[in-house]
N, CA, C and O atoms as CSV, one atom per row, in Angstrom:
chain,resi,resn,atom,element,x,y,z
A,1,MET,N,N,87.535,92.644,121.062
A,1,MET,CA,C,87.790,91.225,120.879
A,1,MET,C,C,87.227,90.751,119.545
A,1,MET,O,O,87.847,89.952,118.842
A,2,SER,N,N,86.030,91.261,119.203
A,2,SER,CA,C,85.426,90.850,117.934
A,2,SER,C,C,86.251,91.382,116.752
A,2,SER,O,O,86.303,90.748,115.698
A,3,LEU,N,N,86.888,92.532,116.927
A,3,LEU,CA,C,87.741,93.088,115.878
A,3,LEU,C,C,88.951,92.194,115.652
A,3,LEU,O,O,89.354,91.974,114.510
A,4,LEU,N,N,89.529,91.679,116.721
A,4,LEU,CA,C,90.678,90.777,116.616
A,4,LEU,C,C,90.282,89.499,115.889
A,4,LEU,O,O,91.003,89.040,115.003
A,5,ILE,N,N,89.159,88.932,116.249
A,5,ILE,CA,C,88.693,87.691,115.607
A,5,ILE,C,C,88.393,87.945,114.133
A,5,ILE,O,O,88.747,87.129,113.281
A,6,GLY,N,N,87.746,89.064,113.823
A,6,GLY,CA,C,87.462,89.411,112.435
A,6,GLY,C,C,88.751,89.598,111.634
A,6,GLY,O,O,88.825,89.210,110.468
A,7,GLY,N,N,89.752,90.187,112.256
A,7,GLY,CA,C,91.037,90.381,111.588
A,7,GLY,C,C,91.729,89.066,111.303
A,7,GLY,O,O,92.296,88.885,110.226
A,8,VAL,N,N,91.692,88.151,112.246
A,8,VAL,CA,C,92.312,86.832,112.055
A,8,VAL,C,C,91.598,86.072,110.939
A,8,VAL,O,O,92.246,85.476,110.079
A,9,ILE,N,N,90.264,86.093,110.953
A,9,ILE,CA,C,89.497,85.397,109.906
A,9,ILE,C,C,89.787,86.004,108.535
A,9,ILE,O,O,89.945,85.270,107.559
A,10,SER,N,N,89.860,87.325,108.449
A,10,SER,CA,C,90.173,87.981,107.176
A,10,SER,C,C,91.576,87.607,106.696
A,10,SER,O,O,91.771,87.361,105.505
A,11,ALA,N,N,92.544,87.561,107.593
A,11,ALA,CA,C,93.900,87.190,107.220
A,11,ALA,C,C,93.949,85.750,106.711
A,11,ALA,O,O,94.647,85.459,105.740
A,12,ILE,N,N,93.216,84.854,107.357
A,12,ILE,CA,C,93.190,83.446,106.920
A,12,ILE,C,C,92.557,83.331,105.530
A,12,ILE,O,O,93.094,82.644,104.661
A,13,PHE,N,N,91.406,84.006,105.315
A,13,PHE,CA,C,90.774,83.985,103.995
A,13,PHE,C,C,91.671,84.611,102.936
A,13,PHE,O,O,91.717,84.139,101.801
A,14,GLY,N,N,92.380,85.668,103.303
A,14,GLY,CA,C,93.298,86.302,102.364
A,14,GLY,C,C,94.436,85.377,101.974
A,14,GLY,O,O,94.815,85.330,100.803
A,15,LEU,N,N,94.985,84.645,102.919
A,15,LEU,CA,C,96.055,83.692,102.633
A,15,LEU,C,C,95.564,82.557,101.753
A,15,LEU,O,O,96.243,82.163,100.804
A,16,ILE,N,N,94.390,82.033,102.063
A,16,ILE,CA,C,93.812,80.952,101.249
A,16,ILE,C,C,93.538,81.444,99.832
A,16,ILE,O,O,93.827,80.738,98.866
A,17,SER,N,N,92.981,82.654,99.699
A,17,SER,CA,C,92.713,83.215,98.373
A,17,SER,C,C,94.003,83.434,97.597
A,17,SER,O,O,94.051,83.215,96.386
A,18,LEU,N,N,95.041,83.864,98.289
A,18,LEU,CA,C,96.333,84.082,97.634
A,18,LEU,C,C,96.892,82.771,97.096
A,18,LEU,O,O,97.476,82.739,96.012
A,19,ILE,N,N,96.716,81.703,97.844
A,19,ILE,CA,C,97.209,80.392,97.387
A,19,ILE,C,C,96.434,79.930,96.154
A,19,ILE,O,O,97.033,79.448,95.192
A,20,PHE,N,N,95.099,80.073,96.176
A,20,PHE,CA,C,94.290,79.589,95.055
A,20,PHE,C,C,94.414,80.489,93.811
A,20,PHE,O,O,94.340,80.001,92.684
A,21,PHE,N,N,94.597,81.761,94.011
A,21,PHE,CA,C,94.641,82.687,92.881
A,21,PHE,C,C,96.056,83.240,92.675
A,21,PHE,O,O,96.223,84.399,92.297
A,22,TRP,N,N,97.061,82.415,92.924
A,22,TRP,CA,C,98.456,82.856,92.832
A,22,TRP,C,C,98.795,83.364,91.427
A,22,TRP,O,O,99.446,84.401,91.300
A,23,SER,N,N,98.376,82.669,90.380
A,23,SER,CA,C,98.724,83.094,89.018
A,23,SER,C,C,98.068,84.439,88.684
A,23,SER,O,O,98.691,85.288,88.047
A,24,ASP,N,N,96.830,84.634,89.106
A,24,ASP,CA,C,96.169,85.923,88.877
A,24,ASP,C,C,96.868,87.035,89.663
A,24,ASP,O,O,97.040,88.148,89.167
A,25,PHE,N,N,97.262,86.716,90.888
A,25,PHE,CA,C,97.976,87.685,91.713
A,25,PHE,C,C,99.290,88.090,91.052
A,25,PHE,O,O,99.630,89.272,91.015
A,26,MET,N,N,100.025,87.114,90.533
A,26,MET,CA,C,101.305,87.414,89.883
A,26,MET,C,C,101.094,88.213,88.599
A,26,MET,O,O,101.928,89.051,88.258
A,27,THR,N,N,100.008,87.973,87.889
A,27,THR,CA,C,99.699,88.759,86.689
A,27,THR,C,C,99.480,90.225,87.060
A,27,THR,O,O,99.957,91.129,86.375
A,28,ILE,N,N,98.761,90.441,88.139
A,28,ILE,CA,C,98.532,91.814,88.612
A,28,ILE,C,C,99.846,92.462,89.010
A,28,ILE,O,O,100.098,93.619,88.673
A,29,ILE,N,N,100.688,91.721,89.726
A,29,ILE,CA,C,101.989,92.260,90.155
A,29,ILE,C,C,102.839,92.594,88.943
A,29,ILE,O,O,103.429,93.673,88.889
A,30,ARG,N,N,102.919,91.681,87.954
A,30,ARG,CA,C,103.717,91.935,86.750
A,30,ARG,C,C,103.172,93.132,85.981
A,30,ARG,O,O,103.943,93.908,85.418
A,31,GLY,N,N,101.876,93.286,85.952
A,31,GLY,CA,C,101.276,94.419,85.237
A,31,GLY,C,C,101.461,95.746,85.950
A,31,GLY,O,O,101.566,96.791,85.308
A,32,SER,N,N,101.501,95.710,87.257
A,32,SER,CA,C,101.628,96.958,88.006
A,32,SER,C,C,103.080,97.360,88.248
A,32,SER,O,O,103.345,98.511,88.593
A,33,LEU,N,N,104.012,96.447,88.078
A,33,LEU,CA,C,105.418,96.758,88.332
A,33,LEU,C,C,105.929,97.906,87.457
A,33,LEU,O,O,106.558,98.819,87.992
A,34,PRO,N,N,105.691,97.909,86.139
A,34,PRO,CA,C,106.160,99.054,85.346
A,34,PRO,C,C,105.548,100.383,85.782
A,34,PRO,O,O,106.214,101.418,85.762
A,35,ILE,N,N,104.280,100.347,86.176
A,35,ILE,CA,C,103.639,101.584,86.633
A,35,ILE,C,C,104.293,102.068,87.918
A,35,ILE,O,O,104.560,103.260,88.069
A,36,PHE,N,N,104.555,101.145,88.851
A,36,PHE,CA,C,105.219,101.525,90.098
A,36,PHE,C,C,106.614,102.077,89.829
A,36,PHE,O,O,107.020,103.066,90.440
A,37,LEU,N,N,107.351,101.444,88.915
A,37,LEU,CA,C,108.686,101.940,88.582
A,37,LEU,C,C,108.621,103.327,87.950
A,37,LEU,O,O,109.429,104.200,88.265
A,38,LEU,N,N,107.658,103.521,87.060
A,38,LEU,CA,C,107.499,104.816,86.411
A,38,LEU,C,C,107.153,105.898,87.436
A,38,LEU,O,O,107.748,106.975,87.428
A,39,LEU,N,N,106.202,105.615,88.307
A,39,LEU,CA,C,105.813,106.597,89.319
A,39,LEU,C,C,106.939,106.849,90.322
A,39,LEU,O,O,107.163,107.983,90.746
A,40,GLY,N,N,107.646,105.777,90.698
A,40,GLY,CA,C,108.779,105.941,91.616
A,40,GLY,C,C,109.889,106.769,90.994
A,40,GLY,O,O,110.482,107.616,91.662
A,41,GLY,N,N,110.176,106.528,89.708
A,41,GLY,CA,C,111.192,107.318,89.018
A,41,GLY,C,C,110.793,108.771,88.897
A,41,GLY,O,O,111.621,109.665,89.078
A,42,ALA,N,N,109.517,109.016,88.589
A,42,ALA,CA,C,109.043,110.397,88.493
A,42,ALA,C,C,109.139,111.098,89.844
A,42,ALA,O,O,109.501,112.273,89.918
A,43,LEU,N,N,108.817,110.381,90.898
A,43,LEU,CA,C,108.925,110.959,92.236
A,43,LEU,C,C,110.386,111.266,92.568
A,43,LEU,O,O,110.682,112.316,93.138
A,44,ALA,N,N,111.294,110.363,92.219
A,44,ALA,CA,C,112.718,110.594,92.484
A,44,ALA,C,C,113.232,111.806,91.709
A,44,ALA,O,O,114.011,112.598,92.240
A,45,VAL,N,N,112.802,111.951,90.466
A,45,VAL,CA,C,113.217,113.111,89.668
A,45,VAL,C,C,112.677,114.393,90.298
A,45,VAL,O,O,113.402,115.381,90.404
A,46,TYR,N,N,111.429,114.386,90.711
A,46,TYR,CA,C,110.832,115.560,91.341
A,46,TYR,C,C,111.584,115.941,92.618
A,46,TYR,O,O,111.891,117.113,92.835
A,47,VAL,N,N,111.876,114.960,93.450
A,47,VAL,CA,C,112.588,115.227,94.698
A,47,VAL,C,C,113.998,115.735,94.407
A,47,VAL,O,O,114.489,116.634,95.089
A,48,GLY,N,N,114.651,115.158,93.391
A,48,GLY,CA,C,115.995,115.601,93.031
A,48,GLY,C,C,116.009,117.040,92.548
A,48,GLY,O,O,116.888,117.815,92.925
A,49,ILE,N,N,115.033,117.403,91.711
A,49,ILE,CA,C,114.955,118.783,91.226
A,49,ILE,C,C,114.668,119.736,92.374
A,49,ILE,O,O,115.248,120.820,92.445
A,50,ASP,N,N,113.780,119.338,93.269
A,50,ASP,CA,C,113.459,120.171,94.430
A,50,ASP,C,C,114.691,120.369,95.311
A,50,ASP,O,O,114.919,121.462,95.830
A,51,GLU,N,N,115.480,119.314,95.475
A,51,GLU,CA,C,116.696,119.416,96.281
A,51,GLU,C,C,117.702,120.365,95.636
A,51,GLU,O,O,118.343,121.151,96.333
A,52,LEU,N,N,117.846,120.299,94.309
A,52,LEU,CA,C,118.762,121.206,93.615
A,52,LEU,C,C,118.297,122.656,93.761
A,52,LEU,O,O,119.114,123.551,93.978
A,53,GLN,N,N,117.001,122.886,93.644
A,53,GLN,CA,C,116.483,124.239,93.807
A,53,GLN,C,C,116.702,124.740,95.228
A,53,GLN,O,O,117.016,125.912,95.433
A,54,GLU,N,N,116.541,123.867,96.197
A,54,GLU,CA,C,116.755,124.254,97.599
A,54,GLU,C,C,118.220,124.614,97.835
A,54,GLU,O,O,118.514,125.589,98.528
A,55,LYS,N,N,119.141,123.833,97.263
A,55,LYS,CA,C,120.561,124.156,97.392
A,55,LYS,C,C,120.874,125.502,96.757
A,55,LYS,O,O,121.654,126.283,97.302
A,56,GLU,N,N,120.264,125.778,95.600
A,56,GLU,CA,C,120.485,127.049,94.913
A,56,GLU,C,C,119.960,128.210,95.749
A,56,GLU,O,O,120.620,129.243,95.866
A,57,ARG,N,N,118.762,128.041,96.338
A,57,ARG,CA,C,118.218,129.093,97.198
A,57,ARG,C,C,119.105,129.323,98.409
A,57,ARG,O,O,119.341,130.465,98.803
A,58,GLU,N,N,119.592,128.251,98.994
A,58,GLU,CA,C,120.459,128.370,100.174
A,58,GLU,C,C,121.760,129.074,99.809
A,58,GLU,O,O,122.238,129.922,100.562
A,59,GLU,N,N,122.329,128.732,98.670
A,59,GLU,CA,C,123.569,129.365,98.237
A,59,GLU,C,C,123.335,130.853,97.952
A,59,GLU,O,O,124.163,131.692,98.307
A,60,ARG,N,N,122.213,131.174,97.315
A,60,ARG,CA,C,121.887,132.574,97.023
A,60,ARG,C,C,121.720,133.356,98.325
A,60,ARG,O,O,122.187,134.488,98.443
A,61,ARG,N,N,121.049,132.741,99.299
A,61,ARG,CA,C,120.857,133.412,100.593
A,61,ARG,C,C,122.188,133.647,101.293
A,61,ARG,O,O,122.409,134.705,101.884
A,62,ARG,N,N,123.074,132.656,101.224
A,62,ARG,CA,C,124.391,132.789,101.841
A,62,ARG,C,C,125.196,133.901,101.173
A,62,ARG,O,O,125.877,134.674,101.847
A,63,HIS,N,N,125.112,133.976,99.830
A,63,HIS,CA,C,125.827,135.042,99.125
A,63,HIS,C,C,125.267,136.414,99.493
A,63,HIS,O,O,126.025,137.370,99.658
A,64,GLU,N,N,123.953,136.514,99.621
A,64,GLU,CA,C,123.346,137.784,100.019
A,64,GLU,C,C,123.790,138.191,101.414
A,64,GLU,O,O,124.038,139.370,101.667
A,65,GLU,N,N,123.895,137.219,102.330
A,65,GLU,CA,C,124.375,137.522,103.679
A,65,GLU,C,C,125.815,137.995,103.643
A,65,GLU,O,O,126.181,138.927,104.359
A,66,GLU,N,N,126.642,137.359,102.811
A,66,GLU,CA,C,128.036,137.782,102.690
A,66,GLU,C,C,128.126,139.193,102.121
A,66,GLU,O,O,128.962,139.984,102.559
A,67,ILE,N,N,127.270,139.516,101.147
A,67,ILE,CA,C,127.267,140.855,100.563
A,67,ILE,C,C,126.849,141.886,101.606
A,67,ILE,O,O,127.450,142.956,101.701
A,68,GLU,N,N,125.823,141.567,102.386
A,68,GLU,CA,C,125.389,142.481,103.449
A,68,GLU,C,C,126.501,142.704,104.461
A,68,GLU,O,O,126.730,143.830,104.904
A,69,LYS,N,N,127.186,141.638,104.823
A,69,LYS,CA,C,128.284,141.747,105.775
A,69,LYS,C,C,129.406,142.619,105.210
A,69,LYS,O,O,129.965,143.457,105.917
A,70,ALA,N,N,129.729,142.416,103.936
A,70,ALA,CA,C,130.769,143.216,103.303
A,70,ALA,C,C,130.356,144.683,103.229
A,70,ALA,O,O,131.190,145.566,103.430
A,71,GLN,N,N,129.078,144.958,102.943
A,71,GLN,CA,C,128.605,146.336,102.887
A,71,GLN,C,C,128.692,147.007,104.252
A,71,GLN,O,O,129.038,148.184,104.351
A,72,LYS,N,N,128.376,146.254,105.304
A,72,LYS,CA,C,128.495,146.820,106.655
A,72,LYS,C,C,129.947,147.132,106.981
A,72,LYS,O,O,130.244,148.168,107.576
A,73,GLU,N,N,130.855,146.238,106.593
A,73,GLU,CA,C,132.278,146.486,106.832
A,73,GLU,C,C,132.752,147.708,106.049
A,73,GLU,O,O,133.548,148.500,106.552
A,74,ILE,N,N,132.264,147.861,104.823
A,74,ILE,CA,C,132.631,149.031,104.015
A,74,ILE,C,C,132.138,150.306,104.682
A,74,ILE,O,O,132.857,151.304,104.718
A,75,GLU,N,N,130.919,150.282,105.211
A,75,GLU,CA,C,130.385,151.457,105.898
A,75,GLU,C,C,131.219,151.798,107.127
A,75,GLU,O,O,131.478,152.969,107.403
A,76,LEU,N,N,131.638,150.768,107.864
A,76,LEU,CA,C,132.487,151.015,109.034
A,76,LEU,C,C,133.814,151.624,108.627
A,76,LEU,O,O,134.298,152.553,109.273
A,77,VAL,N,N,134.405,151.107,107.560
A,77,VAL,CA,C,135.694,151.635,107.106
A,77,VAL,C,C,135.526,153.073,106.627
A,77,VAL,O,O,136.389,153.913,106.882
A,78,ARG,N,N,134.424,153.365,105.936
A,78,ARG,CA,C,134.173,154.743,105.487
A,78,ARG,C,C,134.018,155.679,106.686
A,78,ARG,O,O,134.533,156.797,106.684
A,79,ALA,N,N,133.308,155.210,107.700
A,79,ALA,CA,C,133.122,156.034,108.896
A,79,ALA,C,C,134.458,156.283,109.575
A,79,ALA,O,O,134.722,157.395,110.032
A,80,GLN,N,N,135.294,155.275,109.646
A,80,GLN,CA,C,136.623,155.456,110.244
A,80,GLN,C,C,137.456,156.413,109.402
A,80,GLN,O,O,138.175,157.255,109.940
A,81,ALA,N,N,137.357,156.284,108.078
A,81,ALA,CA,C,138.110,157.175,107.200
A,81,ALA,C,C,137.648,158.615,107.395
A,81,ALA,O,O,138.473,159.528,107.410
A,82,GLU,N,N,136.359,158.828,107.542
A,82,GLU,CA,C,135.833,160.177,107.785
A,82,GLU,C,C,136.356,160.732,109.105
A,82,GLU,O,O,136.756,161.893,109.194
A,83,SER,N,N,136.343,159.883,110.126
A,83,SER,CA,C,136.840,160.361,111.421
A,83,SER,C,C,138.333,160.676,111.338
A,83,SER,O,O,138.792,161.631,111.964
A,84,TYR,N,N,139.091,159.896,110.585
A,84,TYR,CA,C,140.518,160.169,110.406
A,84,TYR,C,C,140.717,161.470,109.626
A,84,TYR,O,O,141.629,162.238,109.930
A,85,LYS,N,N,139.867,161.724,108.620
A,85,LYS,CA,C,139.963,162.977,107.862
A,85,LYS,C,C,139.690,164.167,108.767
A,85,LYS,O,O,140.410,165.165,108.732
A,86,GLU,N,N,138.641,164.054,109.578
A,86,GLU,CA,C,138.307,165.138,110.494
A,86,GLU,C,C,139.442,165.373,111.488
A,86,GLU,O,O,139.788,166.516,111.787
A,87,GLU,N,N,140.008,164.300,111.987
A,87,GLU,CA,C,141.111,164.423,112.937
A,87,GLU,C,C,142.324,165.060,112.270
A,87,GLU,O,O,143.005,165.893,112.867
A,88,LEU,N,N,142.591,164.660,111.024
A,88,LEU,CA,C,143.717,165.230,110.279
A,88,LEU,C,C,143.483,166.715,110.025
A,88,LEU,O,O,144.404,167.522,110.154
A,89,ASN,N,N,142.245,167.078,109.663
A,89,ASN,CA,C,141.929,168.493,109.441
A,89,ASN,C,C,142.094,169.305,110.729
A,89,ASN,O,O,142.595,170.429,110.696
A,90,LYS,N,N,141.673,168.735,111.858
A,90,LYS,CA,C,141.832,169.426,113.146
A,90,LYS,C,C,143.305,169.624,113.465
A,90,LYS,O,O,143.700,170.687,113.943
A,91,LEU,N,N,144.120,168.609,113.205
A,91,LEU,CA,C,145.550,168.735,113.454
A,91,LEU,C,C,146.182,169.785,112.550
A,91,LEU,O,O,147.047,170.548,112.981
A,92,ARG,N,N,145.742,169.819,111.288
A,92,ARG,CA,C,146.277,170.834,110.365
A,92,ARG,C,C,145.890,172.240,110.815
A,92,ARG,O,O,146.704,173.162,110.763
A,93,GLU,N,N,144.643,172.396,111.256
A,93,GLU,CA,C,144.177,173.703,111.702
A,93,GLU,C,C,144.888,174.122,112.981
A,93,GLU,O,O,145.219,175.296,113.148
A,94,SER,N,N,145.122,173.188,113.874
A,94,SER,CA,C,145.787,173.534,115.130
A,94,SER,C,C,147.273,173.847,114.904
A,94,SER,O,O,147.875,174.587,115.682
A,95,LYS,N,N,147.853,173.294,113.857
A,95,LYS,CA,C,149.255,173.551,113.523
A,95,LYS,C,C,149.415,174.931,112.944
A,95,LYS,O,O,150.462,175.550,113.132
A,96,GLN,N,N,148.434,175.432,112.256
A,96,GLN,CA,C,148.558,176.728,111.603
A,96,GLN,C,C,148.265,177.811,112.544
A,96,GLN,O,O,148.319,178.983,112.173
């Protein structure tokens, strides 16, 4: 309960101080606005670069998966070709 009362009193004093020191408050806001914009822009650039790198990593991973899949298919086709060669050789030998 005492925390609630202390919070209300602090809010009232803060509002009164804001009214009396409005010009000083606005000076601080005007002075800090360029810094906030600069930091916000730098953060946006950082996040954008990170997102581009993440997309590149994801694309590289997808290409690697496709290459692995293609290599497995090639191995299967080679194995089938070998079995067909063996079968053809057996047929040739049985014909002779």
